[in-house]
C-alpha positions as CSV (number, residue, x, y, z in Angstrom):
1,X,22.3,-4.5,-1.4
2,X,23.9,-4.0,1.9
3,X,22.1,-5.3,5.0
4,X,20.1,-2.8,7.2
5,X,21.4,-2.5,10.8
6,X,18.9,-3.1,13.6
7,X,18.2,0.4,14.6
8,X,15.7,2.6,12.6
9,X,18.3,5.5,12.6
10,X,21.0,3.2,10.9
11,X,18.2,2.0,8.5
12,X,17.2,5.5,7.5
13,X,20.9,6.6,6.9
14,X,21.4,3.5,4.8
15,X,18.4,4.3,2.7
16,X,19.4,8.0,2.3
17,X,23.0,6.8,1.3
18,X,21.6,4.5,-1.4
19,X,19.2,7.0,-2.8
20,X,21.9,9.6,-3.2
21,X,24.2,7.1,-4.7
22,X,21.6,6.1,-7.4
23,X,21.0,9.9,-8.1
24,X,24.6,10.7,-8.5
25,X,25.2,7.7,-10.8
26,X,22.3,8.9,-13.0
27,X,23.6,12.5,-13.0
28,X,27.1,11.4,-14.1
29,X,25.5,9.1,-16.7
30,X,23.7,12.1,-18.3
31,X,27.1,14.1,-18.2
32,X,29.1,11.3,-19.8
33,X,26.4,10.5,-22.4
34,X,26.5,6.7,-21.7
35,X,25.9,4.3,-19.1
36,X,28.5,2.2,-17.2
37,X,30.4,-0.1,-19.7
38,X,28.1,1.1,-22.5
39,X,29.6,1.6,-26.0
40,X,28.1,4.6,-27.6
41,X,29.0,7.2,-30.2
42,X,27.5,9.9,-27.9
43,X,30.0,9.2,-25.1
44,X,31.8,12.4,-24.0
45,X,33.8,11.2,-21.1
46,X,34.8,8.1,-18.9
47,X,34.4,7.2,-15.3
48,X,37.6,7.1,-13.1
49,X,36.7,5.5,-9.8
50,X,35.2,7.2,-6.7
51,X,36.3,9.5,-3.8
52,X,34.9,9.4,-0.4
53,X,32.8,12.3,1.1
54,X,30.7,12.7,4.2
55,X,27.5,14.6,4.3
56,X,26.0,15.7,7.7
57,X,22.2,15.6,7.8
58,X,19.3,15.2,10.3
59,X,19.5,11.5,9.6
60,X,23.1,11.4,10.7
61,X,26.4,11.4,8.9
62,X,26.1,9.9,5.4
63,X,29.0,8.3,3.8
64,X,29.0,8.9,0.0
65,X,31.1,7.7,-2.9
66,X,31.3,10.5,-5.5
67,X,32.1,9.4,-9.0
68,X,35.3,10.7,-10.6
69,X,35.8,11.5,-14.3
70,X,38.9,11.0,-16.4
71,X,38.6,14.5,-17.9
72,X,37.4,17.4,-15.6
73,X,35.6,16.7,-12.3
74,X,32.1,16.0,-10.9
75,X,30.8,17.6,-7.7
76,X,27.1,16.8,-6.8
77,X,25.0,20.0,-6.7
78,X,23.3,18.9,-3.5
79,X,26.7,19.2,-1.6
80,X,27.0,22.9,-2.4
81,X,26.7,25.3,0.5
82,X,23.3,26.7,1.3
83,X,21.7,24.1,-1.1
84,X,18.3,23.2,0.5
85,X,18.4,19.6,-0.7
86,X,17.9,17.6,2.5
87,X,14.1,18.2,2.5
88,X,13.9,17.1,-1.1
89,X,15.9,14.0,-0.4
90,X,13.6,12.9,2.5
91,X,10.6,13.6,0.2
92,X,12.0,11.4,-2.6
93,X,12.3,8.5,-0.2
94,X,8.7,9.0,1.2
95,X,7.3,9.4,-2.3
96,X,9.2,6.3,-3.7
97,X,8.1,4.1,-0.8
98,X,4.4,4.9,-0.7
99,X,4.1,3.7,-4.3
100,X,2.3,4.8,-7.4
101,X,4.7,7.8,-7.7
102,X,5.0,9.5,-11.1
103,X,8.2,10.0,-12.9
104,X,7.4,13.7,-13.2
105,X,7.0,14.0,-9.4
106,X,10.3,12.4,-8.7
107,X,12.0,14.4,-11.4
108,X,10.8,17.5,-9.9
109,X,12.2,16.5,-6.5
110,X,15.5,15.5,-8.1
111,X,15.8,18.9,-9.8
112,X,15.1,20.6,-6.4
113,X,18.2,19.0,-5.2
114,X,20.2,20.6,-8.0
115,X,20.6,17.5,-10.2
116,X,19.8,17.5,-13.9
117,X,16.8,15.1,-13.7
118,X,15.9,11.5,-13.9
119,X,14.5,9.1,-16.5
120,X,11.6,6.6,-16.1
121,X,13.9,3.6,-15.9
122,X,16.0,5.4,-13.2
123,X,12.9,6.1,-11.2
124,X,12.0,2.3,-11.4
125,X,15.6,1.5,-10.2
126,X,15.3,4.0,-7.4
127,X,11.9,2.8,-6.2
128,X,13.0,-1.0,-6.4
129,X,16.1,-0.3,-4.3
130,X,14.1,1.6,-1.6
131,X,11.4,-1.1,-1.6
132,X,14.0,-3.9,-1.0
133,X,15.6,-1.9,1.8
134,X,12.3,-1.0,3.5
135,X,11.0,-4.6,3.2
136,X,14.2,-5.9,4.7
137,X,13.8,-3.4,7.6
138,X,10.1,-4.1,8.2
139,X,10.5,-8.0,8.0
140,X,13.5,-8.1,10.4
141,X,13.0,-10.2,13.6
142,X,11.8,-8.4,16.7
143,X,13.9,-9.7,19.7
144,X,13.3,-9.2,23.4
145,X,10.4,-7.9,25.5
146,X,8.6,-4.7,24.5
147,X,6.3,-3.6,27.3
148,X,5.0,-0.4,25.7
149,X,3.7,-0.1,22.1
150,X,2.4,3.2,20.6
151,X,0.2,3.0,17.5
152,X,-1.0,5.8,15.3
153,X,-2.1,6.5,11.7
154,X,-2.6,9.3,9.1
155,X,-4.0,9.4,5.6
156,X,-2.0,9.9,2.5
157,X,-3.0,10.4,-1.2
158,X,-1.5,7.8,-3.6
159,X,-1.8,7.0,-7.2
160,X,-3.6,3.6,-7.7
161,X,-4.4,2.4,-11.2
162,X,-4.4,5.9,-12.6
163,X,-6.6,7.3,-9.8
164,X,-5.7,9.2,-6.7
165,X,-6.9,7.5,-3.6
166,X,-6.6,8.0,0.2
167,X,-4.9,5.3,2.1
168,X,-4.1,4.8,5.9
169,X,-0.4,4.9,6.7
170,X,0.1,3.2,10.2
171,X,3.1,3.2,12.5
172,X,4.1,1.1,15.5
173,X,6.8,2.3,17.9
174,X,7.8,0.3,20.8
175,X,10.1,0.6,24.0
176,X,11.9,-2.4,25.4
177,X,12.8,-3.2,29.0
178,X,16.0,-1.2,28.7
179,X,14.1,2.0,27.7
180,X,15.3,1.8,24.0
181,X,12.7,3.1,21.6
182,X,12.5,1.8,18.0
183,X,10.1,1.8,15.1
184,X,8.9,-1.8,14.9
185,X,6.4,-1.6,12.0
186,X,4.9,0.4,9.2
187,X,1.9,-0.3,6.9
188,X,-0.4,1.0,4.3
189,X,-4.1,-0.1,4.0
190,X,-7.4,1.1,2.6
191,X,-8.8,2.2,6.0
192,X,-8.4,1.8,9.8
193,X,-10.9,-0.9,10.1
194,X,-10.4,-3.6,12.6
195,X,-9.4,-6.4,10.1
196,X,-6.6,-4.1,8.8
197,X,-5.3,-3.4,12.3
198,X,-5.6,-7.0,13.4
199,X,-3.5,-8.1,10.4
200,X,-0.9,-5.5,11.2
201,X,-0.7,-6.5,14.8
202,X,-0.6,-10.3,14.0
203,X,2.4,-9.6,11.6
204,X,4.3,-7.9,14.5
205,X,3.6,-10.9,16.7
206,X,4.7,-13.3,14.0
207,X,8.0,-11.4,13.8
208,X,8.6,-11.9,17.5
209,X,6.9,-9.0,19.3
210,X,6.0,-10.0,22.8
211,X,5.7,-8.8,26.4
212,X,3.3,-5.8,25.5
213,X,1.7,-4.5,28.6
214,X,0.4,-1.0,27.6
215,X,-0.8,0.3,24.2
216,X,-1.4,4.1,24.0
217,X,-3.4,5.1,20.8
218,X,-6.4,7.1,19.8
219,X,-9.9,5.9,20.5
220,X,-10.6,4.3,17.2
221,X,-12.9,1.4,17.8
222,X,-11.4,-1.0,15.3
223,X,-7.9,-0.3,16.7
224,X,-9.1,-0.8,20.3
225,X,-10.8,-4.2,19.4
226,X,-7.7,-5.4,17.5
227,X,-5.4,-4.5,20.4
228,X,-7.6,-6.5,22.8
229,X,-7.9,-9.5,20.7
230,X,-4.5,-9.8,19.2
231,X,-2.2,-8.5,22.1
232,X,-4.5,-8.9,25.1
233,X,-2.7,-5.8,26.4
234,X,-4.1,-2.8,28.4
235,X,-5.2,0.0,26.2
236,X,-4.8,3.8,27.1
237,X,-6.1,6.8,25.2
238,X,-3.3,8.9,24.0
239,X,-3.2,12.2,25.8
240,X,-2.3,14.2,22.7
241,X,-5.3,12.9,20.9
242,X,-7.3,13.6,24.0
243,X,-6.4,17.1,24.0
244,X,-7.0,17.5,20.3
245,X,-10.5,15.9,20.5
246,X,-11.5,17.8,23.7
247,X,-12.8,21.0,21.9
248,X,-14.9,18.7,19.6
249,X,-16.4,16.9,22.4
250,X,-17.3,20.1,24.4
251,X,-20.9,20.6,23.2
252,X,-22.0,23.2,25.9
253,X,-23.3,26.5,24.5
254,X,-21.2,28.5,27.0
255,X,-17.6,29.0,25.9
256,X,-16.6,29.3,29.5
257,X,-17.6,25.7,30.1
258,X,-15.3,24.7,27.3
259,X,-12.5,26.8,28.8
260,X,-13.0,25.1,32.1
261,X,-12.8,21.6,30.4
262,X,-9.5,22.6,28.6
263,X,-7.9,23.7,31.9
264,X,-8.8,20.3,33.4
265,X,-7.4,18.4,30.4
266,X,-4.3,20.5,30.3
267,X,-3.7,20.0,34.0
268,X,-3.8,16.3,33.5
269,X,-1.5,16.3,30.5
270,X,1.2,18.8,31.6
271,X,4.0,16.2,31.2
272,X,5.3,17.1,27.7
273,X,2.0,18.0,26.0
274,X,1.5,21.5,24.6
275,X,-1.8,23.3,25.2
276,X,-4.4,23.3,22.5
277,X,-4.5,26.3,20.1
278,X,-8.2,26.1,20.2
279,X,-8.2,26.2,23.9
280,X,-6.1,29.4,23.8
281,X,-8.4,31.0,21.5
282,X,-11.4,30.2,23.5
283,X,-9.7,31.4,26.7
284,X,-8.9,34.8,24.9
285,X,-12.5,35.1,23.9
286,X,-13.6,34.7,27.6
287,X,-11.1,37.1,28.8
288,X,-9.1,34.4,30.6
289,X,-5.9,34.3,28.5
């Protein structure tokens, strides 16, 4: 396995290249009727090296090694013009890393990319390769000073012991003293309780995170306490979460009072934040749109 580069952009490109390579190898294996170096009466063809090909994606320019055949040729279906395979590729990576993914789910995504399908053993190989690359990226040392640290979470459905359960997926993004932004941590846990957040932040500190002065996030109590105890940094409520929660916090019976609150919130958060859809709807109802 090749080593991941320092930037998360290089890391994502490396993972995407590895996933596509594994999928192409599996596709060619199906066409040939046998695996690499396998002796089989069902063999229909033989491999004949590789040829280089670039693929331009939102993740950057991917460098691929397309398998060649002794008889005929092989061209990956996902490289065909107008083939909407990029979204399926990203979903394959997401599904495989979260864990508990079913063979049928990955097979459906692979077929959406135009490939013939994927077996259970190939799914296991794919997930193992992605796990190794993700773990190498998430365990890399964090060098330098990182004054600003953003923390957020969302909930995802995963398969656990034959059951579908909800887990918290958390992300940490930091900015160093040179203004360089980078994802410094990802994690999965049962909830956003303080012990989970504390363990996550301690793992960042253990990897070398230091110099944190300000941490914007939502107002989750467990997260706020963890920030204070582990990092000792100043906490600031994220303006995006503030805007989203403002309609819920406005309990006054008059919709005009809510409109006034929204205008005050939006005036304080004009720097890059979009107005709340709920605010627009209430403004329209009050004749103030």
